[in-house]
Backbone as JSON Lines, residues from 0, in Angstrom:
{"i":0,"aa":"M","n":[0.82,-1.25,0.0],"ca":[0.02,-0.01,0.0],"c":[0.91,1.31,-0.07]}
{"i":1,"aa":"G","n":[1.9,1.3,0.95],"ca":[2.73,2.42,0.97],"c":[3.54,2.63,-0.29]}
{"i":2,"aa":"E","n":[4.01,1.43,-0.92],"ca":[4.75,1.47,-2.18],"c":[3.91,2.14,-3.28]}
{"i":3,"aa":"T","n":[2.6,1.71,-3.31],"ca":[1.68,2.25,-4.32],"c":[1.54,3.68,-4.21]}
{"i":4,"aa":"K","n":[1.34,4.15,-2.93],"ca":[1.24,5.67,-2.64],"c":[2.42,6.43,-3.03]}
{"i":5,"aa":"N","n":[3.57,5.85,-2.74],"ca":[4.85,6.58,-3.07],"c":[5.03,6.66,-4.59]}
{"i":6,"aa":"C","n":[4.65,5.61,-5.33],"ca":[4.7,5.59,-6.77],"c":[3.76,6.65,-7.34]}
{"i":7,"aa":"A","n":[2.61,6.75,-6.76],"ca":[1.57,7.75,-7.21],"c":[2.2,9.09,-7.1]}
{"i":8,"aa":"R","n":[2.8,9.39,-5.96],"ca":[3.36,10.69,-5.67],"c":[4.5,11.12,-6.64]}
{"i":9,"aa":"V","n":[5.35,10.0,-6.9],"ca":[6.46,10.22,-7.86],"c":[5.88,10.53,-9.26]}
{"i":10,"aa":"C","n":[4.83,9.89,-9.7],"ca":[4.19,10.13,-11.01],"c":[3.56,11.42,-11.01]}
{"i":11,"aa":"T","n":[2.94,11.95,-9.99],"ca":[2.45,13.29,-9.9],"c":[3.51,14.34,-9.96]}
{"i":12,"aa":"R","n":[4.62,14.06,-9.27],"ca":[5.77,14.98,-9.36],"c":[6.34,15.14,-10.74]}
{"i":13,"aa":"D","n":[6.44,13.99,-11.45],"ca":[6.96,14.01,-12.75],"c":[5.95,14.75,-13.72]}
{"i":14,"aa":"R","n":[4.74,14.47,-13.54],"ca":[3.65,15.2,-14.45],"c":[3.72,16.64,-14.23]}
{"i":15,"aa":"L","n":[3.83,17.05,-12.91],"ca":[3.88,18.54,-12.6],"c":[5.21,19.13,-13.12]}
{"i":16,"aa":"R","n":[6.35,18.37,-12.91],"ca":[7.62,18.96,-13.46],"c":[7.53,19.17,-14.91]}
{"i":17,"aa":"D","n":[6.91,18.21,-15.68],"ca":[6.91,18.3,-17.12],"c":[5.95,19.43,-17.58]}
{"i":18,"aa":"E","n":[4.83,19.66,-16.89],"ca":[3.9,20.72,-17.24],"c":[4.48,22.14,-16.95]}
{"i":19,"aa":"I","n":[5.13,22.27,-15.74],"ca":[5.76,23.54,-15.41],"c":[6.87,23.8,-16.43]}
{"i":20,"aa":"F","n":[7.65,22.77,-16.74],"ca":[8.72,22.89,-17.72],"c":[8.17,23.45,-19.03]}
{"i":21,"aa":"A","n":[6.98,22.83,-19.46],"ca":[6.41,23.3,-20.78],"c":[5.97,24.67,-20.78]}
{"i":22,"aa":"R","n":[5.51,25.12,-19.58],"ca":[4.95,26.45,-19.47],"c":[6.08,27.51,-19.44]}
{"i":23,"aa":"I","n":[7.22,27.1,-18.86],"ca":[8.39,27.91,-18.86],"c":[8.94,28.03,-20.31]}
{"i":24,"aa":"L","n":[8.96,26.98,-20.96],"ca":[9.54,26.91,-22.36],"c":[8.72,27.69,-23.29]}
{"i":25,"aa":"D","n":[7.32,27.7,-23.25],"ca":[6.46,28.48,-24.21],"c":[6.14,29.83,-23.65]}
{"i":26,"aa":"G","n":[6.73,30.21,-22.61],"ca":[6.61,31.67,-22.15],"c":[5.43,31.96,-21.22]}
{"i":27,"aa":"R","n":[4.57,30.92,-21.0],"ca":[3.53,31.16,-20.05],"c":[3.99,31.49,-18.59]}
{"i":28,"aa":"Y","n":[5.17,30.92,-18.22],"ca":[5.89,31.36,-16.99],"c":[7.16,32.02,-17.43]}
{"i":29,"aa":"P","n":[7.08,33.44,-17.56],"ca":[8.26,34.11,-18.1],"c":[9.37,34.27,-17.0]}
{"i":30,"aa":"P","n":[10.58,34.56,-17.35],"ca":[11.69,34.86,-16.44],"c":[11.29,35.78,-15.39]}
{"i":31,"aa":"D","n":[11.7,35.54,-14.11],"ca":[11.41,36.3,-12.88],"c":[10.03,36.15,-12.3]}
{"i":32,"aa":"M","n":[9.17,35.4,-12.99],"ca":[7.87,35.15,-12.45],"c":[8.04,34.19,-11.2]}
{"i":33,"aa":"H","n":[7.29,34.51,-10.09],"ca":[7.32,33.75,-8.94],"c":[6.34,32.58,-8.98]}
{"i":34,"aa":"L","n":[6.71,31.45,-8.63],"ca":[5.78,30.18,-8.63],"c":[5.53,29.89,-7.17]}
{"i":35,"aa":"K","n":[4.26,29.98,-6.83],"ca":[3.83,29.71,-5.47],"c":[3.24,28.24,-5.34]}
{"i":36,"aa":"E","n":[3.85,27.54,-4.39],"ca":[3.51,26.12,-4.18],"c":[2.01,25.96,-4.0]}
{"i":37,"aa":"M","n":[1.44,26.72,-3.08],"ca":[-0.02,26.61,-2.8],"c":[-0.9,26.88,-3.98]}
{"i":38,"aa":"A","n":[-0.57,27.89,-4.72],"ca":[-1.37,28.22,-5.91],"c":[-1.22,27.04,-6.97]}
{"i":39,"aa":"L","n":[-0.07,26.55,-7.14],"ca":[0.1,25.5,-8.13],"c":[-0.58,24.24,-7.69]}
{"i":40,"aa":"A","n":[-0.46,23.86,-6.35],"ca":[-1.14,22.69,-5.84],"c":[-2.63,22.8,-6.02]}
{"i":41,"aa":"K","n":[-3.21,24.02,-5.83],"ca":[-4.68,24.25,-6.02],"c":[-4.99,24.06,-7.51]}
{"i":42,"aa":"E","n":[-4.21,24.68,-8.4],"ca":[-4.52,24.57,-9.84],"c":[-4.5,23.12,-10.33]}
{"i":43,"aa":"F","n":[-3.41,22.33,-9.87],"ca":[-3.39,21.03,-10.43],"c":[-4.09,19.97,-9.54]}
{"i":44,"aa":"G","n":[-4.71,20.4,-8.43],"ca":[-5.53,19.45,-7.64],"c":[-4.74,18.43,-6.91]}
{"i":45,"aa":"T","n":[-3.72,18.96,-6.29],"ca":[-2.77,17.96,-5.56],"c":[-2.36,18.73,-4.31]}
{"i":46,"aa":"S","n":[-1.54,17.96,-3.5],"ca":[-0.96,18.51,-2.26],"c":[0.3,19.33,-2.66]}
{"i":47,"aa":"Q","n":[0.88,19.98,-1.69],"ca":[1.97,20.85,-1.95],"c":[3.26,19.99,-2.07]}
{"i":48,"aa":"A","n":[3.34,18.79,-1.55],"ca":[4.55,17.93,-1.47],"c":[5.05,17.61,-2.89]}
{"i":49,"aa":"P","n":[4.19,17.06,-3.87],"ca":[4.7,16.84,-5.18],"c":[5.12,18.09,-5.95]}
{"i":50,"aa":"V","n":[4.4,19.22,-5.66],"ca":[4.71,20.49,-6.3],"c":[6.2,20.91,-5.87]}
{"i":51,"aa":"R","n":[6.38,20.83,-4.56],"ca":[7.65,21.15,-4.02],"c":[8.81,20.3,-4.64]}
{"i":52,"aa":"E","n":[8.57,19.04,-4.78],"ca":[9.57,18.1,-5.3],"c":[9.73,18.49,-6.87]}
{"i":53,"aa":"A","n":[8.72,18.71,-7.54],"ca":[8.81,19.05,-8.93],"c":[9.69,20.32,-9.18]}
{"i":54,"aa":"L","n":[9.42,21.33,-8.34],"ca":[10.23,22.53,-8.33],"c":[11.66,22.33,-8.03]}
{"i":55,"aa":"R","n":[11.95,21.32,-7.09],"ca":[13.33,21.0,-6.77],"c":[14.01,20.38,-8.06]}
{"i":56,"aa":"D","n":[13.25,19.51,-8.74],"ca":[13.79,18.85,-10.02],"c":[14.17,20.05,-11.01]}
{"i":57,"aa":"L","n":[13.3,21.0,-11.13],"ca":[13.49,22.07,-12.06],"c":[14.67,23.01,-11.59]}
{"i":58,"aa":"E","n":[14.81,23.2,-10.29],"ca":[15.91,23.95,-9.76],"c":[17.24,23.28,-10.11]}
{"i":59,"aa":"A","n":[17.31,21.95,-9.96],"ca":[18.5,21.21,-10.25],"c":[18.91,21.41,-11.68]}
{"i":60,"aa":"L","n":[17.98,21.57,-12.54],"ca":[18.2,21.75,-13.96],"c":[18.54,23.3,-14.32]}
{"i":61,"aa":"G","n":[18.37,24.16,-13.31],"ca":[18.71,25.52,-13.58],"c":[17.52,26.27,-14.25]}
{"i":62,"aa":"L","n":[16.31,25.72,-14.18],"ca":[15.14,26.36,-14.86],"c":[14.42,27.39,-13.81]}
{"i":63,"aa":"V","n":[14.51,27.09,-12.58],"ca":[14.0,27.95,-11.49],"c":[15.01,28.05,-10.44]}
{"i":64,"aa":"E","n":[14.76,29.11,-9.6],"ca":[15.68,29.33,-8.53],"c":[14.94,29.68,-7.26]}
{"i":65,"aa":"N","n":[15.34,29.05,-6.13],"ca":[14.72,29.22,-4.88],"c":[15.37,30.43,-4.16]}
{"i":66,"aa":"E","n":[14.58,31.5,-3.83],"ca":[15.14,32.58,-3.13],"c":[14.62,32.62,-1.78]}
{"i":67,"aa":"R","n":[15.48,32.77,-0.8],"ca":[15.2,32.88,0.61],"c":[14.19,33.84,0.92]}
{"i":68,"aa":"Y","n":[13.2,33.49,1.58],"ca":[11.99,34.38,1.98],"c":[11.11,34.79,0.98]}
{"i":69,"aa":"R","n":[11.44,34.46,-0.36],"ca":[10.71,34.93,-1.45],"c":[10.08,33.81,-2.3]}
{"i":70,"aa":"G","n":[10.55,32.57,-2.05],"ca":[9.96,31.43,-2.81],"c":[10.78,31.16,-4.1]}
{"i":71,"aa":"T","n":[10.12,30.53,-5.0],"ca":[10.71,30.05,-6.3],"c":[10.35,30.97,-7.39]}
{"i":72,"aa":"R","n":[11.42,31.36,-8.19],"ca":[11.15,32.2,-9.37],"c":[11.79,31.52,-10.68]}
{"i":73,"aa":"V","n":[11.07,31.84,-11.72],"ca":[11.63,31.29,-13.07],"c":[12.91,32.1,-13.38]}
{"i":74,"aa":"R","n":[13.97,31.3,-13.79],"ca":[15.13,32.09,-14.23],"c":[15.31,31.75,-15.72]}
{"i":75,"aa":"S","n":[16.18,32.58,-16.32],"ca":[16.43,32.39,-17.73],"c":[17.42,31.19,-17.86]}
{"i":76,"aa":"T","n":[17.06,30.24,-18.72],"ca":[17.89,29.04,-18.9],"c":[19.2,29.36,-19.51]}
{"i":77,"aa":"S","n":[20.34,29.06,-19.06],"ca":[21.58,29.36,-19.57],"c":[22.02,28.44,-20.72]}
{"i":78,"aa":"A","n":[22.19,28.88,-21.84],"ca":[22.7,28.09,-22.92],"c":[24.1,27.55,-22.64]}
{"i":79,"aa":"V","n":[24.86,28.19,-21.81],"ca":[26.19,27.86,-21.37],"c":[26.14,26.52,-20.66]}
{"i":80,"aa":"E","n":[25.17,26.45,-19.66],"ca":[24.98,25.18,-18.86],"c":[24.57,24.09,-19.7]}
{"i":81,"aa":"L","n":[23.68,24.35,-20.65],"ca":[23.26,23.19,-21.5],"c":[24.37,22.79,-22.38]}
{"i":82,"aa":"K","n":[25.16,23.74,-22.93],"ca":[26.32,23.47,-23.76],"c":[27.31,22.53,-23.1]}
{"i":83,"aa":"E","n":[27.56,22.87,-21.82],"ca":[28.55,22.06,-21.07],"c":[28.1,20.67,-20.74]}
{"i":84,"aa":"A","n":[26.69,20.51,-20.6],"ca":[26.15,19.19,-20.41],"c":[26.32,18.4,-21.64]}
{"i":85,"aa":"Y","n":[26.06,19.03,-22.82],"ca":[26.24,18.32,-24.12],"c":[27.58,17.92,-24.39]}
{"i":86,"aa":"E","n":[28.63,18.8,-23.97],"ca":[29.94,18.36,-24.23],"c":[30.37,17.14,-23.48]}
{"i":87,"aa":"L","n":[29.92,16.97,-22.23],"ca":[30.22,15.8,-21.48],"c":[29.47,14.64,-22.04]}
{"i":88,"aa":"R","n":[28.29,14.8,-22.48],"ca":[27.47,13.75,-23.09],"c":[28.14,13.24,-24.36]}
{"i":89,"aa":"A","n":[28.69,14.12,-25.21],"ca":[29.37,13.73,-26.35],"c":[30.51,12.76,-26.15]}
{"i":90,"aa":"L","n":[31.26,13.08,-25.16],"ca":[32.39,12.17,-24.8],"c":[31.92,10.86,-24.28]}
{"i":91,"aa":"I","n":[30.85,10.85,-23.44],"ca":[30.35,9.54,-22.91],"c":[29.79,8.76,-24.03]}
{"i":92,"aa":"E","n":[28.98,9.33,-24.95],"ca":[28.43,8.48,-26.01],"c":[29.4,8.01,-27.06]}
{"i":93,"aa":"D","n":[30.39,8.77,-27.31],"ca":[31.45,8.33,-28.27],"c":[32.01,7.06,-27.74]}
{"i":94,"aa":"R","n":[32.47,7.07,-26.47],"ca":[33.12,5.91,-25.97],"c":[32.2,4.73,-25.66]}
{"i":95,"aa":"S","n":[30.93,5.07,-25.35],"ca":[29.92,4.06,-25.1],"c":[29.67,3.22,-26.4]}
{"i":96,"aa":"A","n":[29.57,3.99,-27.54],"ca":[29.34,3.25,-28.82],"c":[30.48,2.31,-29.1]}
{"i":97,"aa":"Q","n":[31.72,2.7,-28.83],"ca":[32.84,1.79,-29.1],"c":[32.78,0.56,-28.18]}
{"i":98,"aa":"K","n":[32.36,0.66,-26.95],"ca":[32.26,-0.45,-26.02],"c":[30.98,-1.3,-26.31]}
{"i":99,"aa":"A","n":[30.0,-0.72,-26.99],"ca":[28.75,-1.44,-27.1],"c":[28.75,-2.53,-28.12]}
{"i":100,"aa":"V","n":[29.68,-2.48,-29.04],"ca":[29.69,-3.5,-30.08],"c":[30.43,-4.83,-29.59]}
{"i":101,"aa":"P","n":[30.04,-5.97,-30.01],"ca":[28.86,-6.33,-30.85],"c":[27.66,-6.16,-30.08]}
{"i":102,"aa":"C","n":[26.61,-5.48,-30.69],"ca":[25.3,-5.43,-30.11],"c":[24.43,-6.65,-30.28]}
{"i":103,"aa":"S","n":[23.65,-7.0,-29.28],"ca":[22.81,-8.19,-29.41],"c":[21.64,-7.9,-30.37]}
{"i":104,"aa":"P","n":[20.99,-8.86,-31.02],"ca":[19.81,-8.67,-31.89],"c":[18.71,-7.92,-31.19]}
{"i":105,"aa":"G","n":[18.55,-8.19,-29.96],"ca":[17.52,-7.53,-29.16],"c":[17.72,-5.98,-29.03]}
{"i":106,"aa":"D","n":[19.0,-5.72,-28.78],"ca":[19.37,-4.35,-28.59],"c":[19.19,-3.59,-29.92]}
{"i":107,"aa":"L","n":[19.65,-4.21,-31.04],"ca":[19.54,-3.57,-32.3],"c":[18.05,-3.36,-32.71]}
{"i":108,"aa":"D","n":[17.23,-4.35,-32.29],"ca":[15.78,-4.19,-32.66],"c":[15.2,-3.01,-31.86]}
{"i":109,"aa":"T","n":[15.67,-2.85,-30.54],"ca":[15.07,-1.78,-29.77],"c":[15.56,-0.44,-30.44]}
{"i":110,"aa":"L","n":[16.85,-0.34,-30.8],"ca":[17.25,0.84,-31.39],"c":[16.69,1.1,-32.73]}
{"i":111,"aa":"S","n":[16.4,0.08,-33.56],"ca":[15.7,0.26,-34.85],"c":[14.29,0.81,-34.57]}
{"i":112,"aa":"Q","n":[13.53,0.31,-33.6],"ca":[12.25,0.8,-33.36],"c":[12.21,2.32,-32.97]}
{"i":113,"aa":"K","n":[13.19,2.75,-32.23],"ca":[13.34,4.12,-31.8],"c":[13.65,5.01,-33.03]}
{"i":114,"aa":"V","n":[14.54,4.49,-33.91],"ca":[14.84,5.29,-35.17],"c":[13.59,5.42,-35.99]}
{"i":115,"aa":"E","n":[12.83,4.46,-36.14],"ca":[11.59,4.57,-36.93],"c":[10.62,5.56,-36.24]}
{"i":116,"aa":"L","n":[10.51,5.51,-34.89],"ca":[9.61,6.51,-34.27],"c":[10.14,7.91,-34.37]}
{"i":117,"aa":"M","n":[11.42,8.13,-34.38],"ca":[12.08,9.44,-34.66],"c":[11.68,9.85,-36.1]}
{"i":118,"aa":"H","n":[11.77,9.06,-37.04],"ca":[11.39,9.36,-38.49],"c":[9.97,9.78,-38.48]}
{"i":119,"aa":"R","n":[9.07,9.08,-37.88],"ca":[7.62,9.34,-37.83],"c":[7.32,10.73,-37.06]}
{"i":120,"aa":"S","n":[7.94,10.86,-36.01],"ca":[7.84,12.14,-35.24],"c":[8.31,13.37,-36.01]}
{"i":121,"aa":"A","n":[9.38,13.14,-36.72],"ca":[10.03,14.28,-37.51],"c":[9.04,14.62,-38.62]}
{"i":122,"aa":"R","n":[8.46,13.61,-39.27],"ca":[7.49,13.9,-40.39],"c":[6.29,14.56,-39.94]}
{"i":123,"aa":"S","n":[5.75,14.19,-38.77],"ca":[4.58,14.82,-38.2],"c":[4.78,16.01,-37.39]}
{"i":124,"aa":"K","n":[6.05,16.47,-37.35],"ca":[6.43,17.61,-36.48],"c":[5.97,17.54,-35.08]}
{"i":125,"aa":"D","n":[6.41,16.36,-34.45],"ca":[6.0,16.11,-33.05],"c":[7.34,16.04,-32.27]}
{"i":126,"aa":"P","n":[7.74,17.29,-31.73],"ca":[9.01,17.22,-30.99],"c":[8.95,16.5,-29.65]}
{"i":127,"aa":"E","n":[7.77,16.31,-29.08],"ca":[7.71,15.61,-27.84],"c":[8.04,14.1,-28.04]}
{"i":128,"aa":"G","n":[7.34,13.56,-29.11],"ca":[7.59,12.16,-29.54],"c":[8.92,11.93,-30.04]}
{"i":129,"aa":"Y","n":[9.56,12.88,-30.71],"ca":[10.94,12.74,-31.12],"c":[11.89,12.7,-29.96]}
{"i":130,"aa":"S","n":[11.69,13.62,-29.04],"ca":[12.61,13.74,-27.96],"c":[12.54,12.38,-27.04]}
{"i":131,"aa":"Q","n":[11.42,11.91,-26.87],"ca":[11.35,10.68,-26.12],"c":[12.03,9.53,-26.75]}
{"i":132,"aa":"A","n":[11.83,9.33,-28.07],"ca":[12.45,8.18,-28.83],"c":[13.92,8.48,-28.88]}
{"i":133,"aa":"A","n":[14.42,9.63,-29.05],"ca":[15.87,9.88,-29.15],"c":[16.51,9.6,-27.8]}
{"i":134,"aa":"L","n":[15.89,9.99,-26.76],"ca":[16.41,9.72,-25.44],"c":[16.55,8.29,-25.1]}
{"i":135,"aa":"V","n":[15.64,7.48,-25.49],"ca":[15.79,6.13,-25.29],"c":[16.88,5.54,-26.14]}
{"i":136,"aa":"F","n":[16.98,5.91,-27.33],"ca":[18.05,5.46,-28.25],"c":[19.48,5.74,-27.69]}
{"i":137,"aa":"H","n":[19.68,7.02,-27.21],"ca":[21.0,7.4,-26.72],"c":[21.27,6.67,-25.4]}
{"i":138,"aa":"R","n":[20.27,6.65,-24.53],"ca":[20.57,6.04,-23.29],"c":[20.82,4.55,-23.43]}
{"i":139,"aa":"R","n":[20.23,3.88,-24.33],"ca":[20.37,2.49,-24.55],"c":[21.77,2.14,-24.9]}
{"i":140,"aa":"I","n":[22.33,3.01,-25.81],"ca":[23.74,2.8,-26.26],"c":[24.7,2.93,-25.03]}
{"i":141,"aa":"V","n":[24.45,3.94,-24.29],"ca":[25.29,4.01,-23.0],"c":[25.06,2.8,-22.09]}
{"i":142,"aa":"E","n":[23.79,2.38,-21.94],"ca":[23.51,1.21,-21.08],"c":[24.24,-0.03,-21.58]}
{"i":143,"aa":"I","n":[24.25,-0.3,-22.9],"ca":[24.75,-1.6,-23.38],"c":[26.32,-1.49,-23.47]}
{"i":144,"aa":"S","n":[26.92,-0.27,-23.22],"ca":[28.31,-0.16,-23.2],"c":[28.88,-1.03,-21.9]}
{"i":145,"aa":"G","n":[27.95,-1.15,-20.93],"ca":[28.43,-1.95,-19.82],"c":[29.1,-1.12,-18.75]}
{"i":146,"aa":"N","n":[29.31,0.19,-19.03],"ca":[30.01,1.09,-18.08],"c":[29.03,1.74,-17.18]}
{"i":147,"aa":"K","n":[28.88,1.3,-15.92],"ca":[27.94,1.79,-15.0],"c":[28.1,3.24,-14.63]}
{"i":148,"aa":"Q","n":[29.38,3.77,-14.61],"ca":[29.68,5.07,-14.18],"c":[29.21,6.02,-15.49]}
{"i":149,"aa":"F","n":[29.39,5.5,-16.68],"ca":[28.79,6.29,-17.86],"c":[27.32,6.5,-17.7]}
{"i":150,"aa":"L","n":[26.68,5.42,-17.4],"ca":[25.2,5.4,-17.23],"c":[24.79,6.32,-16.12]}
{"i":151,"aa":"K","n":[25.44,6.19,-15.01],"ca":[25.2,7.07,-13.73],"c":[25.33,8.52,-14.16]}
{"i":152,"aa":"A","n":[26.31,8.92,-14.81],"ca":[26.62,10.3,-15.22],"c":[25.58,10.75,-16.19]}
{"i":153,"aa":"F","n":[25.22,9.87,-17.18],"ca":[24.18,10.15,-18.1],"c":[22.83,10.5,-17.42]}
{"i":154,"aa":"D","n":[22.45,9.67,-16.57],"ca":[21.18,9.84,-15.87],"c":[21.19,10.99,-14.95]}
{"i":155,"aa":"S","n":[22.26,11.36,-14.32],"ca":[22.37,12.45,-13.48],"c":[22.18,13.86,-14.08]}
{"i":156,"aa":"M","n":[22.33,13.92,-15.33],"ca":[22.08,15.16,-16.05],"c":[20.65,15.36,-16.55]}
{"i":157,"aa":"Q","n":[19.77,14.57,-16.16],"ca":[18.28,14.77,-16.35],"c":[17.92,15.15,-17.83]}
{"i":158,"aa":"W","n":[18.35,14.18,-18.67],"ca":[18.21,14.44,-20.12],"c":[16.76,14.42,-20.54]}
{"i":159,"aa":"G","n":[15.88,13.86,-19.72],"ca":[14.41,13.97,-20.09],"c":[13.97,15.31,-20.32]}
{"i":160,"aa":"V","n":[14.45,16.3,-19.51],"ca":[14.06,17.69,-19.72],"c":[15.13,18.4,-20.57]}
{"i":161,"aa":"R","n":[16.39,18.22,-20.34],"ca":[17.31,18.98,-21.22],"c":[17.21,18.72,-22.69]}
{"i":162,"aa":"S","n":[16.97,17.48,-22.99],"ca":[16.79,17.11,-24.46],"c":[15.58,17.87,-24.97]}
{"i":163,"aa":"R","n":[14.56,17.95,-24.27],"ca":[13.35,18.69,-24.89],"c":[13.7,20.15,-25.09]}
{"i":164,"aa":"I","n":[14.45,20.72,-24.25],"ca":[14.9,22.13,-24.45],"c":[15.63,22.39,-25.74]}
{"i":165,"aa":"A","n":[16.63,21.38,-25.87],"ca":[17.48,21.46,-27.14],"c":[16.65,21.21,-28.42]}
{"i":166,"aa":"I","n":[15.76,20.26,-28.4],"ca":[14.95,19.9,-29.54],"c":[14.22,21.02,-30.12]}
{"i":167,"aa":"Y","n":[13.67,21.88,-29.17],"ca":[12.89,23.13,-29.64],"c":[13.76,24.08,-30.37]}
{"i":168,"aa":"S","n":[15.08,23.99,-30.19],"ca":[15.99,24.9,-30.94],"c":[16.35,24.45,-32.29]}
{"i":169,"aa":"V","n":[15.94,23.21,-32.7],"ca":[16.29,22.65,-34.08],"c":[15.07,21.94,-34.66]}
{"i":170,"aa":"L","n":[13.92,22.44,-34.47],"ca":[12.66,21.81,-34.93],"c":[12.75,21.55,-36.43]}
{"i":171,"aa":"D","n":[13.26,22.51,-37.19],"ca":[13.24,22.47,-38.69],"c":[14.25,21.31,-39.15]}
{"i":172,"aa":"D","n":[15.14,20.94,-38.33],"ca":[16.2,19.97,-38.74],"c":[15.91,18.55,-38.28]}
{"i":173,"aa":"L","n":[14.74,18.28,-37.71],"ca":[14.47,16.96,-37.14],"c":[14.57,15.84,-38.21]}
{"i":174,"aa":"P","n":[14.18,16.02,-39.45],"ca":[14.26,14.98,-40.35],"c":[15.78,14.57,-40.57]}
{"i":175,"aa":"Q","n":[16.57,15.53,-40.63],"ca":[18.08,15.24,-40.8],"c":[18.58,14.54,-39.61]}
{"i":176,"aa":"H","n":[18.26,15.05,-38.32],"ca":[18.71,14.25,-37.15],"c":[18.22,12.85,-37.11]}
{"i":177,"aa":"A","n":[17.0,12.63,-37.57],"ca":[16.53,11.2,-37.58],"c":[17.33,10.4,-38.57]}
{"i":178,"aa":"A","n":[17.67,10.95,-39.7],"ca":[18.49,10.26,-40.65],"c":[19.97,9.91,-40.07]}
{"i":179,"aa":"D","n":[20.46,10.93,-39.24],"ca":[21.76,10.75,-38.64],"c":[21.68,9.54,-37.64]}
{"i":180,"aa":"H","n":[20.58,9.48,-36.87],"ca":[20.48,8.27,-35.94],"c":[20.45,7.03,-36.76]}
{"i":181,"aa":"A","n":[19.82,7.02,-37.95],"ca":[19.76,5.79,-38.66],"c":[21.18,5.4,-39.17]}
{"i":182,"aa":"D","n":[21.99,6.37,-39.45],"ca":[23.43,6.08,-39.81],"c":[24.18,5.55,-38.63]}
{"i":183,"aa":"V","n":[23.93,6.06,-37.36],"ca":[24.56,5.48,-36.25],"c":[24.23,4.02,-36.11]}
{"i":184,"aa":"L","n":[22.86,3.74,-36.34],"ca":[22.48,2.33,-36.21],"c":[23.06,1.46,-37.16]}
{"i":185,"aa":"K","n":[23.3,1.9,-38.37],"ca":[23.9,1.24,-39.51],"c":[25.31,0.71,-39.06]}
{"i":186,"aa":"W","n":[26.12,1.63,-38.55],"ca":[27.49,1.3,-38.09],"c":[27.47,0.29,-36.88]}
{"i":187,"aa":"L","n":[26.44,0.51,-35.95],"ca":[26.39,-0.48,-34.9],"c":[26.07,-1.89,-35.45]}
{"i":188,"aa":"K","n":[25.22,-1.98,-36.43],"ca":[24.86,-3.26,-37.06],"c":[26.02,-3.87,-37.71]}
{"i":189,"aa":"L","n":[26.96,-2.97,-38.19],"ca":[28.19,-3.5,-38.9],"c":[29.25,-3.87,-37.85]}
{"i":190,"aa":"G","n":[28.98,-3.52,-36.63],"ca":[30.04,-3.79,-35.56],"c":[31.19,-2.77,-35.49]}
{"i":191,"aa":"D","n":[30.96,-1.55,-36.1],"ca":[32.0,-0.57,-36.12],"c":[31.55,0.51,-35.05]}
{"i":192,"aa":"G","n":[32.04,0.22,-33.83],"ca":[31.73,1.19,-32.71],"c":[32.5,2.52,-32.79]}
{"i":193,"aa":"V","n":[33.59,2.43,-33.43],"ca":[34.42,3.71,-33.57],"c":[33.62,4.72,-34.48]}
{"i":194,"aa":"Q","n":[33.13,4.2,-35.54],"ca":[32.46,5.09,-36.55],"c":[31.17,5.45,-35.88]}
{"i":195,"aa":"A","n":[30.44,4.58,-35.27],"ca":[29.15,4.94,-34.66],"c":[29.38,6.03,-33.52]}
{"i":196,"aa":"G","n":[30.38,5.83,-32.76],"ca":[30.75,6.85,-31.73],"c":[31.05,8.23,-32.39]}
{"i":197,"aa":"A","n":[31.85,8.21,-33.35],"ca":[32.25,9.44,-34.08],"c":[30.96,10.21,-34.56]}
{"i":198,"aa":"M","n":[30.06,9.44,-35.09],"ca":[28.8,10.03,-35.56],"c":[27.94,10.64,-34.37]}
{"i":199,"aa":"L","n":[27.84,9.91,-33.32],"ca":[27.21,10.37,-32.16],"c":[27.76,11.64,-31.63]}
{"i":200,"aa":"K","n":[29.11,11.65,-31.57],"ca":[29.88,12.81,-31.08],"c":[29.6,14.02,-31.91]}
{"i":201,"aa":"A","n":[29.63,13.83,-33.29],"ca":[29.39,14.93,-34.25],"c":[28.07,15.46,-34.19]}
{"i":202,"aa":"M","n":[27.02,14.51,-34.02],"ca":[25.68,14.92,-33.85],"c":[25.39,15.82,-32.66]}
{"i":203,"aa":"L","n":[25.99,15.45,-31.56],"ca":[25.78,16.19,-30.32],"c":[26.57,17.58,-30.38]}
{"i":204,"aa":"E","n":[27.67,17.53,-31.19],"ca":[28.51,18.77,-31.29],"c":[27.74,19.8,-32.13]}
{"i":205,"aa":"R","n":[26.84,19.27,-33.03],"ca":[26.04,20.22,-33.75],"c":[25.02,20.96,-32.89]}
{"i":206,"aa":"F","n":[24.52,20.28,-31.83],"ca":[23.68,20.96,-30.88],"c":[24.47,22.06,-30.08]}
{"i":207,"aa":"I","n":[25.73,21.74,-29.81],"ca":[26.59,22.62,-29.2],"c":[26.81,23.9,-29.97]}
{"i":208,"aa":"D","n":[27.04,23.75,-31.34],"ca":[27.18,24.84,-32.22],"c":[25.98,25.82,-32.21]}
{"i":209,"aa":"V","n":[24.79,25.17,-32.19],"ca":[23.58,25.93,-32.05],"c":[23.5,26.73,-30.79]}
{"i":210,"aa":"L","n":[23.77,26.04,-29.71],"ca":[23.74,26.72,-28.41],"c":[24.8,27.89,-28.27]}
{"i":211,"aa":"D","n":[25.94,27.73,-28.95],"ca":[26.98,28.68,-28.91],"c":[26.54,30.0,-29.47]}
{"i":212,"aa":"K","n":[25.48,29.97,-30.28],"ca":[24.99,31.23,-30.9],"c":[23.85,31.84,-30.02]}
{"i":213,"aa":"M","n":[23.55,31.23,-28.95],"ca":[22.44,31.72,-28.11],"c":[22.99,32.16,-26.75]}
{"i":214,"aa":"D","n":[22.48,33.23,-26.26],"ca":[22.83,33.79,-24.89],"c":[21.99,33.05,-23.81]}
{"i":215,"aa":"H","n":[20.75,32.75,-24.18],"ca":[19.83,32.13,-23.28],"c":[18.8,31.38,-24.0]}
{"i":216,"aa":"L","n":[17.99,30.52,-23.44],"ca":[16.92,29.8,-24.07],"c":[15.5,30.27,-23.63]}
């Protein structure tokens, strides 16, 4: 019973975090706006506990800031912070692809499904669907590398949210990004982890180039 209750609260926290994130991203919650726990809890029909936890998650990502005696305010998302996270991720994924080969048929099938989903999402201009499929694709490569520290570092950077921020900066290029993922998969199928890793690194570095031209998101 307690486990079910805890799971429900975690799910509520995740839902609130994603919704608040979306509102920050589309401007409904502009920079410097104060977010009041009680008001958010009332709006979403929940207690303050999951709201507080959701805001803590967003604070860890640099999207909001807790000010003593004043509560939580929306802050401008730093492109520099996101760029630095992508630089680390590029190094992790490059090496992960090298260590991931030879991939099992099951792993290749999972990656193929996600590439197809990315293609469909790019064609239908669905950034949310694309982001989710791409995240599973990239994380799976890190996971099958067998390096637990790589996976721990990857997960610690909260890519579920960070990736969605980056995707919105390259919406018009999603078809090409989907094609690039297909090429990574091709090299993994051929057992060439070096080439697959180089492509992953180049792909992520293109995001860094975009972020280099932005002062904030």
